[in-house]
N, C-alpha and C positions, 0 to 999 in steps of 0.2 A: 626665387621660389621653385626649387624642385618639383618635377611631376612625379608623383608616388605611383607605384604598381597597383593596378586594379581601380576599382571605382570608389569614389568617395561617398559618403552616406547621402550626400543631397542629391546625387546622381542616381543613386539606387532608387531613392522615394520619387523621383521624377519620373523614372522609367516604369516604376510600378504603379504610378497614377495613371500614366498614359496608358499603359496595357488595361488597367482597370476601365477606363472609358471605353476604349477599344471593345473590350468584352460586354459592356453594358449596351453598347449600341448593337454588336454583332449578334448576339446571343438571340434576342427577341426576332430579330429577322430570320435567323437560321431555323427556329423552331417554326415560325409561320411558313416558311418553305416547306420544310418536313410535313407540318398539317395539310398544306395545300398539295403536296405530291401524294399523300395517303388518301384523300379525298378524291383526287382525279383516278387514282388507280382503281379505287372502287366504282 
């Protein structure tokens, strides 16, 4: 079975799912850090 150039659909879906999970975990923490920094600055 020859390896075709580029990504298969399954690989793209897996990467998108992983990025989505990371974003869902990281964004709330990032917004909390911003809010805490703004409060501390005041």
